[in-house]
C-alpha positions in Angstrom: 6.5 -16.9 -9.5 5.5 -13.3 -8.6 7.2 -12.1 -5.7 6.1 -8.8 -3.7 8.2 -7.3 -0.8 6.2 -5.2 1.6 8.4 -3.0 3.9 7.7 -0.3 6.5 8.3 0.6 10.0 6.9 -1.0 13.1 3.2 -0.3 13.2 2.8 1.0 9.8 0.3 -1.6 8.9 2.3 -4.1 7.0 0.3 -7.1 7.9 -3.0 -5.5 7.7 -2.0 -4.1 4.0 -0.8 -7.7 3.0 -4.0 -9.3 4.2 -6.0 -6.7 2.3 -4.3 -7.6 -0.9 -4.9 -11.3 -0.2 -8.7 -10.7 0.4 -8.9 -8.9 -2.9 -6.9 -11.6 -4.8 -8.8 -14.3 -3.2 -6.7 -17.2 -4.6 -5.1 -20.0 -2.7 -1.9 -20.0 -4.7 -0.8 -16.7 -2.9 1.3 -17.2 0.1 1.9 -14.7 2.9 5.3 -14.8 4.8 6.0 -12.6 7.8 9.6 -11.7 8.4 9.0 -11.7 12.2 8.9 -15.5 11.8 12.6 -15.3 11.0 13.7 -13.9 14.3 16.9 -15.9 15.4 15.8 -18.7 17.7 17.0 -16.7 20.7 18.3 -13.3 21.0 22.1 -12.8 20.2 24.3 -11.7 23.1 26.0 -9.0 20.8 22.4 -7.3 20.5 22.0 -7.0 24.3 21.3 -3.4 25.4 22.2 -1.6 28.6 19.8 -2.0 31.5 18.8 -5.5 30.1 17.0 -6.8 27.2 17.9 -6.9 23.5 17.6 -4.9 20.2 15.0 -6.9 18.1 14.8 -3.9 15.8 18.4 -4.3 14.5 18.8 -6.3 11.1 21.0 -8.8 12.6 18.2 -9.9 14.9 16.9 -11.9 12.0 17.9 -15.4 10.7 18.8 -14.2 7.2 20.2 -17.4 5.9 16.9 -19.4 6.8 14.8 -16.7 5.1 16.9 -16.6 2.0 17.0 -20.3 1.9 13.2 -20.9 2.3 12.4 -18.0 0.0 14.5 -19.5 -2.7 12.8 -22.8 -2.2 9.3 -21.4 -2.6 10.5 -19.6 -5.7 11.5 -23.1 -7.0 8.0 -24.4 -6.4 8.8 -26.4 -3.0 7.1 -26.5 0.4 8.8 -25.2 3.3 8.1 -25.2 7.0 8.3 -21.7 8.3 9.1 -21.1 12.1 6.7 -20.0 14.7 8.0 -17.1 16.9 6.5 -16.4 20.4 6.6 -12.7 21.1 5.9 -13.1 24.9 9.1 -15.2 25.4 10.9 -13.8 22.5 12.0 -17.1 21.2 11.3 -19.3 18.4 8.9 -22.2 19.3 9.1 -25.9 18.3 6.2 -25.5 16.0 6.4 -24.9 12.2 3.8 -23.9 9.5 3.8 -25.4 6.1 3.8 -23.0 3.2 3.7 -23.6 -0.4 3.9 -24.7 -3.2 2.5 -21.3 -4.6 2.4 -19.1 -7.6 2.8 -15.8 -5.6 4.7 -14.9 -2.5 4.0 -11.8 -0.3 6.7 -11.0 2.2 6.0 -8.3 4.9 8.5 -7.0 7.6 10.4 -4.2 8.6 13.5 -5.1 6.8 12.1 -6.8 3.7 13.9 -4.4 1.5 17.2 -4.2 3.6 19.0 -7.3 2.1 20.2 -6.8 -1.4 20.1 -10.5 -2.4 16.6 -10.8 -1.3 15.4 -7.5 -2.5 16.7 -8.3 -6.0 14.1 -11.2 -6.3 11.1 -9.2 -5.9 8.9 -8.2 -8.9 7.3 -5.5 -7.0 8.9 -3.6 -3.8 6.4 -1.7 -1.7 7.3 0.8 1.3 4.6 1.8 3.8 5.3 5.5 4.8 3.4 6.2 8.0 4.0 9.1 10.4 5.8 8.2 13.5 3.4 9.1 16.0 0.7 7.0 14.3 3.0 4.1 14.2 3.9 4.3 17.8 0.2 4.5 18.9 -0.6 1.4 16.7 2.6 -0.5 18.2 1.4 0.5 21.9 -2.0 -0.9 21.3 -0.8 -4.0 19.7 1.9 -4.8 22.1 -0.3 -4.4 25.2 -3.3 -6.2 23.7 -1.5 -8.9 21.6 2.0 -9.4 23.2 1.5 -8.9 27.1 4.0 -6.0 27.1 3.8 -3.1 29.7 3.4 0.7 28.8 6.7 1.4 30.3 8.5 -1.4 28.6 6.9 -0.4 25.3 8.0 3.4 25.6 11.6 2.3 26.6 11.9 0.0 23.6 10.7 2.6 21.4 13.4 5.1 22.5 16.2 2.7 23.0 15.9 0.6 19.9 12.8 1.1 17.6 13.2 5.0 16.8 17.1 4.9 16.5 16.9 1.6 14.3 14.3 3.0 12.0 16.3 6.0 11.3 19.7 4.2 10.9 18.6 1.0 8.9 14.9 1.1 8.0 14.4 4.4 6.4 16.9 4.2 4.0 15.5 1.1 2.6 12.6 3.2 1.1 14.7 4.2 -1.8 14.5 0.9 -3.2 10.8 0.7 -3.2 8.8 0.9 -6.6 5.9 1.9 -4.7 5.1 4.1 -1.6 2.0 3.8 0.2 0.6 6.2 3.1 -2.1 5.7 5.5 -5.0 5.1 2.9 -4.2 1.6 1.7 -7.5 0.4 0.0 -6.7 1.8 -3.6 -3.2 0.6 -3.4 -4.3 -3.0 -2.3 -6.8 -2.9 -5.4 -4.1 -2.0 -7.7 -1.6 -4.6 -6.3 -4.3 -7.3 -6.3 -5.0 -6.7 -9.9 -1.5 -7.1 -10.7 -1.2 -10.2 -8.9 -4.4 -11.7 -10.6 -2.9 -10.9 -13.8 0.4 -12.6 -13.0 -1.5 -15.6 -11.9 -3.4 -15.6 -15.2 -0.4 -15.2 -17.1 1.3 -18.3 -15.4 -1.8 -20.5 -16.0 -2.3 -19.8 -19.8 
């Protein structure tokens, strides 16, 4: 099993980058997991913020026990049922998506490199380092277009939780990356895809 972790700030392009790698590998034995799928079923009260709402950018907003458990199961060759999260209601739905068995796992998310026990499992750790203004603009377009958010709400969330949590918890995880990638991701995707194809070949010979 070859395991790849892709971290980076909100709007850094983690999902897009992971999909570029998948397209270049073009092998059904490669699975992609999104850390956002593992938000807690409903926001915990301890993460409520002044003025209403919750801090979804804190590491404790995620269901780490479930993520670790399912990641370990996939590593052992099993199939798991990944939760489906609804961004419009900020809650986990009753749906699940089957994943596995597979030979390679890509896990992308803001805190992919935050948890030491999970981080140590990766064969390759990647951090997407993109300027804050670009990340914010990408996040703004995405949240308006795909998640039904208002402009005022997006700006308020950015200043209340996204920006401070990035500096306090997320940015320090860059030190654990084996590879830091900027805004131009095509070449990096080619290199990583080649490494994955090699790993798949090694496991089938």
